C-alpha positions in Angstrom: 216.7 45.7 -27.2 215.3 45.3 -30.7 215.0 41.6 -31.6 215.9 40.3 -28.1 217.5 37.1 -27.6 215.4 33.9 -26.4 218.5 32.4 -24.8 218.2 32.4 -21.0 220.7 31.9 -18.3 221.3 31.8 -14.5 224.6 33.5 -14.9 224.5 37.3 -13.4 227.3 38.9 -15.4 227.6 41.6 -12.6 228.1 39.2 -9.9 231.4 39.1 -8.1 233.3 35.7 -8.0 233.3 32.7 -10.2 230.3 31.3 -11.9 230.4 28.3 -14.2 227.0 27.5 -15.8 225.1 27.4 -19.2 223.4 29.5 -21.6 220.0 27.6 -22.5 218.9 28.0 -26.0 215.2 26.7 -26.4 215.2 23.7 -28.8 211.8 21.8 -29.2 212.5 18.4 -30.8 210.7 15.1 -30.5 212.5 13.7 -27.7 212.4 16.9 -25.6 209.5 19.1 -26.3 210.5 21.9 -23.9 214.2 21.2 -24.4 217.2 23.5 -24.6 220.7 23.4 -25.8 223.0 24.0 -22.8 226.0 26.0 -23.9 228.8 26.2 -21.1 229.9 29.6 -20.2 232.0 30.9 -17.2 232.1 34.4 -15.9 235.0 35.5 -13.3 234.6 39.0 -12.0 236.6 40.9 -9.5 235.9 44.4 -9.0 236.2 47.1 -11.6 238.3 46.6 -14.6 238.3 45.6 -18.4 236.2 42.6 -19.6 238.0 40.2 -21.7 235.8 37.5 -23.7 237.7 34.4 -24.8 235.7 31.9 -26.9 236.6 28.6 -28.8 234.7 25.9 -30.5 233.5 28.2 -33.1 234.1 25.3 -35.3 233.5 22.2 -33.4 236.5 20.2 -34.8 239.1 22.6 -33.9 240.3 21.4 -30.5 243.4 23.3 -28.8 241.2 26.3 -28.0 238.6 24.2 -26.3 241.0 22.4 -24.2 243.0 25.4 -23.2 239.9 27.5 -22.3 238.3 24.6 -20.2 241.7 24.4 -18.4 241.6 28.2 -17.9 238.0 27.9 -16.5 239.3 25.4 -13.8 242.5 27.3 -12.9 241.5 31.2 -13.0 240.3 32.5 -9.8 238.7 35.7 -9.0 241.5 37.0 -6.9 244.0 36.7 -9.7 241.9 39.3 -11.8 240.8 42.8 -11.9 237.7 43.2 -13.8 236.0 40.4 -15.7 236.8 37.4 -17.9 234.0 35.7 -19.8 235.0 32.3 -21.3 232.8 30.5 -24.0 234.8 27.2 -24.6 232.5 25.4 -27.1 230.6 28.4 -28.8 228.8 26.2 -31.2 228.0 23.4 -28.9 226.2 21.0 -31.2 229.3 21.1 -33.6 231.9 20.7 -30.7 230.0 17.7 -29.3 229.8 16.2 -32.7 233.5 17.0 -33.6 232.4 18.7 -36.7 233.2 22.0 -38.2 229.4 22.9 -38.6 226.4 22.1 -36.5 224.6 18.7 -37.1 221.5 20.2 -36.1 221.2 23.1 -38.9 224.5 22.7 -40.8 225.3 26.1 -39.5 228.8 27.5 -39.6 229.1 29.8 -36.6 232.0 31.9 -38.3 229.7 32.5 -41.2 226.5 33.5 -39.1 227.1 37.0 -37.7 225.1 39.1 -36.8 222.8 36.2 -36.6 219.0 35.9 -36.0 217.4 35.3 -32.4 214.7 33.3 -33.8 216.7 31.7 -36.5 218.1 28.0 -36.2 220.5 27.4 -33.3 223.9 28.5 -34.9 222.2 31.9 -35.9 220.7 32.3 -32.4 224.0 31.7 -30.8 225.7 34.1 -33.1 223.0 36.7 -32.2 223.7 36.5 -28.5 227.5 36.7 -28.9 227.0 39.7 -31.2 224.2 41.5 -29.1 224.7 40.4 -25.5 228.5 39.3 -25.0 230.4 41.6 -27.4 228.7 44.9 -26.0 230.0 43.8 -22.5 233.6 43.3 -23.6 236.7 45.4 -24.3 238.7 42.6 -25.7 238.1 39.5 -27.6 240.0 36.4 -28.5 238.4 33.7 -30.9 240.7 30.6 -30.8 240.7 28.4 -34.1 242.6 25.7 -35.6 242.5 24.3 -39.0 239.8 21.7 -38.3 239.6 18.4 -39.9 240.1 19.4 -43.3 243.1 21.8 -43.1 246.6 21.8 -41.3 248.0 25.1 -40.3 251.4 26.3 -39.3 250.3 27.7 -35.9 250.0 31.4 -35.5 248.1 34.2 -33.7 246.2 36.9 -35.8 244.6 40.1 -36.0 242.1 41.3 -38.7 242.2 44.8 -40.1 239.0 46.7 -39.4 239.5 49.9 -41.3 239.6 51.8 -38.0 243.3 52.7 -37.7 243.1 53.3 -34.0 241.5 50.1 -33.3 244.0 48.2 -35.6 246.8 49.8 -33.9 245.5 48.7 -30.5 245.0 45.0 -32.1 248.5 45.1 -33.5 249.9 45.7 -29.8 247.7 42.8 -28.4 249.1 40.4 -31.3 252.7 41.4 -30.5 251.9 40.7 -26.7 250.6 37.4 -27.5 254.1 36.8 -28.9 253.5 33.7 -31.1 256.3 32.4 -33.4 254.2 33.8 -36.3 251.8 36.8 -36.1 249.4 37.1 -38.9 247.4 40.0 -40.1 244.4 39.4 -42.2 244.3 42.2 -44.6 242.0 40.7 -47.0 238.4 40.9 -45.5 235.7 40.2 -47.9 233.4 38.4 -45.4 231.5 40.4 -42.9 229.9 37.3 -41.2 232.9 36.4 -39.1 233.3 36.5 -35.5 236.3 38.8 -35.8 234.3 41.3 -38.3 231.5 41.2 -35.7 233.9 42.1 -32.9 235.4 44.9 -35.0 231.8 46.3 -35.6 231.4 46.5 -31.8 234.8 48.2 -31.5 236.5 45.4 -29.4 240.3 44.9 -29.5 239.9 41.2 -31.3 242.5 38.7 -32.0 242.1 35.2 -33.7 244.4 32.6 -34.7 245.0 29.1 -36.3 246.6 26.8 -33.6 246.7 23.4 -35.1 244.6 21.5 -37.6 244.1 18.0 -39.2 241.3 17.1 -36.6 243.9 16.1 -33.8 245.2 18.0 -30.7 248.8 19.1 -31.1 250.8 19.3 -28.0 253.2 22.0 -29.0 250.3 24.3 -30.2 248.6 23.6 -26.7 251.7 25.0 -24.9 252.0 27.8 -27.1 248.3 28.8 -26.9 248.2 28.4 -23.4 251.3 30.8 -22.9 249.7 33.1 -25.4 246.3 33.5 -23.7 247.7 34.5 -20.4 250.1 36.9 -22.2 247.0 38.4 -23.7 245.2 38.6 -20.4 248.2 40.4 -18.9 248.3 43.0 -21.9 244.7 43.8 -21.1 245.2 44.6 -17.7 242.7 41.9 -16.4 245.4 39.8 -14.6 245.9 41.6 -11.3 249.4 42.8 -10.4 251.0 41.5 -13.5 252.5 43.4 -16.3 252.9 41.6 -19.7 256.2 39.9 -20.5 258.4 41.7 -23.0 257.7 40.4 -26.2 260.4 37.9 -27.3 261.1 39.8 -30.6 261.2 36.6 -32.4 257.8 36.8 -34.0 257.5 36.7 -37.8 255.0 39.3 -38.8 253.2 38.0 -42.0 249.9 38.9 -43.7 247.3 37.4 -46.0 246.1 40.3 -48.3 244.6 39.1 -51.5 242.6 36.3 -53.3 246.1 35.3 -54.9 247.4 33.9 -51.5 244.9 31.1 -52.0 245.1 28.0 -54.5 241.8 26.0 -55.3 241.4 22.6 -57.0 240.4 23.0 -60.6 238.8 19.2 -60.7 237.6 16.6 -58.2 240.1 13.9 -57.7 242.8 12.7 -55.3 245.2 15.3 -54.3 248.9 14.9 -54.3 250.7 17.8 -52.5 253.9 19.1 -54.2 255.3 20.9 -51.1 255.3 20.7 -47.5 253.6 22.8 -44.9 255.9 25.6 -44.1 257.7 25.7 -47.5 258.7 29.0 -49.1 257.4 29.0 -52.7 257.5 31.1 -55.8 254.8 32.3 -58.2 254.0 29.5 -60.7 255.4 26.8 -58.5 253.6 23.5 -58.3 251.1 23.3 -55.2 249.8 19.8 -56.2 248.5 17.4 -58.6 244.7 16.1 -58.8 244.7 12.5 -59.9 241.7 10.8 -61.4 242.1 7.2 -59.9 238.8 6.3 -61.6 240.0 7.1 -65.0 243.8 6.5 -64.7 244.6 7.0 -68.3 243.9 10.8 -67.7 246.8 12.9 -66.9 246.7 14.6 -63.5 245.8 18.3 -63.4 248.3 20.7 -61.7 247.5 23.5 -59.2 249.9 26.3 -59.0 250.8 29.0 -56.5 249.9 32.6 -57.8 252.4 34.3 -55.9 255.6 34.1 -53.7 255.0 33.3 -50.1 255.2 30.7 -47.3 252.7 27.9 -47.1 250.9 28.4 -43.9 248.0 26.2 -44.7 247.4 22.9 -46.7 244.6 20.7 -47.3 244.4 17.6 -44.8 241.9 15.6 -46.6 243.2 13.5 -49.8 240.1 13.8 -51.8 239.0 17.3 -53.2 236.1 18.6 -55.1 236.3 21.5 -57.6 236.7 24.8 -55.6 238.4 23.0 -52.5 241.2 25.1 -51.0 244.4 23.2 -51.6 246.7 25.5 -49.8 247.2 29.3 -48.8 250.0 31.5 -48.5 251.2 34.2 -46.3 253.7 36.9 -47.0 256.0 39.1 -45.0 254.7 42.4 -44.0 
C-alpha cells in the first residue's frame, strides 16, 4: 500500500467470531513517550457474506449514534449474522472523550479530514485508516451523526448523491429500508472531505443522518435510530435469516439541494429565533434577529430565509458570530 497506515491492532478482520478491541494510533507526548490513542473497534464475523461498516463519534459531541453502536456491540452475536459487521462507535476518540465536535489534540474535524494523512495529526491519521483500510473491506456503510452542541435537528436518515446513478439508486433503497419519519437526500455536495463523500469514492452504499442535537441525548431519537440501524442490517443481508421489514410508507422524502437552503448570521451578537424547529416557512420570512446587548441603542439585524421549505436545523447556542449558520431548510423531493 502506498503511504501505509501507522495504526496497529490485534484485531484480525478475517477471524470468525466476535472481537472487541482497539486500534492503536502512536501518539508520543510528555506523559507517554511511546503512547498510543486506543480507538475502540468491534468485528463480528460469521462465514461469507456482505461487510457492513457502522461508525459514530465522527463528531465527539453527537451522542445518540455512539450509544446505539455501543449497545449493538454488546448485543450482536456471530450466529445472528451472515458475513461481517465492523463497528466503530467513537471514530474520533479524543473528541468523543472530550464531548467536543473537534479533537482537543489537533482541533481536527474528522468529517472534514478525508482522505487523511497517515503521518498527519491524529484526526488525519484516523481518517486515512478509515478510507484506506476499513472502507475497502466494506460493501455498506452508515455514519451516524447528530447536530452536536451547536445545532438542533429534526431527526432524519440521509443519503448523499454521488454522481453514480446506480450507486445512488442502491443508497436510496437502503434509505427507504431504514424507514425514518424523514428521509433526506443531500443533493448539494461541494465538500469532498466528508466521510460520506469518501465512502462514495470507494463505491460503498452509504447512509448518514442527523439523529438529535443540542449536546444532549434524545430518547425518541435513540429508539428511532436503534430500529433503523437494525432495518439497515436486514436490508444489507448481513442479518442471518431475516428479511427487511416492509417500509411503513410514512417517510417524508426531502432534500437539501442548494446553498439557498442555509441562513447565515450577518453580524456577531445574540440570536433570537423567529420560528420553531420543524416550521414550514416561505422565502423572505424572518429566520431570526441578531441583538447587540453591548450596544442596546442599535436596532437588531434580521436574518431571512432565502427559499420556501421546512426548518430542519436551527442553531442551539444563543450567541453567534458573523458567518455562523442560523438555520437550514429542507424541501420536498
